[in-house]
N, C-alpha and C positions, 0 to 999 in steps of 0.2 A: 089866418087859418092855420098855416103851417106851424106857427109858434104855439098855437093852442094845442095842436096835436102833439108837439114835442113836449110841452109841459105835462100833458096828460100821461105820456109814456114815462117820463122821469119820475113823476109822482107814483106811478104804478110800481116802478122798480123799487123805489124807497119803501113803499108799503110792503112789498114782497120780502125785501130784506129784513125789515123790522119784524115782520110776522114770523119768518123762519130762522131768525138769528138765535132765538132760544133753543130751537131744535138742533141747530148746528153745534152750538156750544155743548148741549147735552150729549150729542153724539161723540164729540171730541172727548168729553170727560169720560164717557163710557169706554171709548177705545183705549184711552190712557190707563184707566182703572183696570181694564181687562188685561192689558200688557203687564202692568205691575203685579196683578194677581197671578198671572201665568208664570212670571219670573219667580215670584215668591214661592209658589207651589212647587215649581220645577226645582228650585234651589233646595227646598226642604226635602223633596223626594230624593235628590241626589245625595244629600247628606245622610239620609236614612239608608240608602243602598250601600254607601261606603261604610257606615257603622255596622250594618248587617254582615258585610263581608268580613270585617275584622272580628266580630263576635263568632262567626262561623269558623274562621281559621283557628281561633283560640279554643273553641269547643272541640275541633278535630284533634288538636294537640293534647287536650286533657283526656279525650277518649283513648287516643293512642297510648298515652302514658299509663292509663288504667289497664289497658289490654296487656301491656308489657309487664306490669306488676302482677296481674292475674296469672299470666303465663309462668312467671317465676314462682309464684305461690303454688301453682298447680304442679310444677316440676318438683318443688320441695316436698309437697304432699306425697307425690308418687314415690320419691326416694325414701321418705319416712315409712310409707306403707311397705315398700320392698324390704327395708331393713328390719321392720317389725316382723314380717313374714319369715325372713331368714333367721332372726333371733328365736322366734317361736319354734321353727323347724329344728334348729340346733338344740334348743332347750328340750324338745320332745325326744330327739335322738340321744341326748345326754341322759335324760331320765330313763330311757329304755336301757341304755348301756349300764348305768349304775344299778338298775334293778337286776339286769342279767349278771353283772359281776357279783352282786350281793347273793343272788341265788347260787351261783357257782361256788362262792366262798362257803356258803352254808352247807352245800352238798359235800364239799371237800372236808369241812370240819366234821360232818357226820360220818364220812368214810374214815377219817382219822380216828374218831372215837371207836368206831367198829373194829378197825384194825388193831388198835391198842388193846381192846378187850380180848380179841383173839390171841394176841401175843402174850397177854397176861396169863391166859389159860394154858399157854404153851410154855410157860416159865419166864416170860418177859425178856427184856434186853438190858444188859448192863450199861452203866454209864459209858458214853462214847462221844467222840468228836464227830458230829454229823457233817459239818461243812466249815471250811475256812476260806475266806476271800481276802486278798490283799490288793489294794488299789493304790497305784502311784499318784501323787499329787505334786503340784509345783513346789519349788524350793527344796527338793530332795526329801519331801515329807511323804508318809505312807499312812494308809488307813487300813485297819483290820476289822473283819467281821467274823466272829466265831460263834458257831451254832453248836450247842450241846444238847444231848437227848438221853433219855432212858425210859424204859417201861418196866416199872417195878410191880411184881405180882401183888404185893401188899399195898400198893399206891403210896409208898413212903417217898419222901423228898430226897433228892440227891443234893448234897451240900459239900463244900470244900473250896479250894483255891485253884487258880489257873496260873501257869507260868509259860511264857512264850520266849523261845531263845532262837537267835539267829546264829548260824554256824558257817564259818568260812575257814575251811581247812581245820587248823587246831585252835582258831580264835572263836570265842563264843561271846555273844552280846545278848543280854537280857532286855527284852522289849518292855519299856515302862508302860504299865497299864493303869488307866484311871480307876478301874474297879476290877480286881482280880478274884473277887468272891462270887460264888454261885450258890443258888438255893432254889430248886424248882422240882416240880413233880414229873412233868413230861418233857419239856424243852425250854431252853433259854438262849437268848442271843446277847453276846457281849461285843461292844464296839469301842473303838478308840483310835487315836492317831499318835504317831511318833515321828521324829526326825532322824534319818539315817546319818551316821557319821560319814564325813567325806572320805572317799577311798575304800569304804567297806562295802563289798558286794558279796552277800551270803550265797552259799550253795544250797543250804537247807534252812527251813524254819520248823522248829520243833515245838509241839504243844504238849504240856504235861498237866494232867488233872490230878490233884492231890485231895484225897478224901479219906473217909473212915476205912475203906477197903484198899485193895492194892492199887497203887497209882496207875493211871492210864497215860501212855506215851504214844504220840503219833507224829511222824516226821513227814514233811512235804518238801518236794524239790522247789527251789526258788525260780520263778520265771517272771521277768519284769515286762510289763506292757507299757503302752504310751501314757504319759502323764495326763491328768485331767486338767484342762485349761480353766473351765468354769466350775469351780468346786462349789458344792452346795453348803448352805448353812446348817443343814441337818444331815446327820450321818445316814439316816434311813433312806434319804432320797438319792444317794449315790448308787449307781448300778453295781451289782455283784460281779466279781471276777474270780472264778475258781482257780485255785492253784493245782498243780499236778501232784498227786499223792504217790508216794513210794510204797 
């Protein structure tokens, strides 16, 4: 009887193991599969997070670079707008100044015409030296600017020649003139340059106008100013300097 019971028990265990073996194997397979699946998913998620961080950092750099470029462009735009506004303001001021100067010149010319007509009615003004300017230049050179005028009652032109002489004691030097002829109705300006001989310092400069009528002679005392360092290419742009008249 004991053997019989033992056999029954052994047989029951074998039957239980055989019956549940497939379930155990399935459970093990599921457990391993779950572990592998979890590792795979976690690994992939980890790679995805690392890739996202790298992309985000690169995106931040690109955005920062664009901000810097936009700031530089904005600054350049503001500078350009300010320069434009200044240029427009200067242009408007220059336009107003030119118009004002033109109006003043026109008024002056009109007054000149009016005065000449009054003078003509009063007998006019004979040919005369209105103004003489001498400007010292570098290398012992000098420039002259001679203004002549007349107001003839019959509106006839004044014509003739000019002679300028430098006087130092008993020595006399004639100034070489590019154009010594004049022919005008109301006024005319003669300009030119010459080189002074070394050691020659005049006491006077004399202007003689030779025409159909009696010659006109006017003498000015010589006074020398400072040389002009930046001489102009055009005589008309050099400032005037009046000499003292005797």
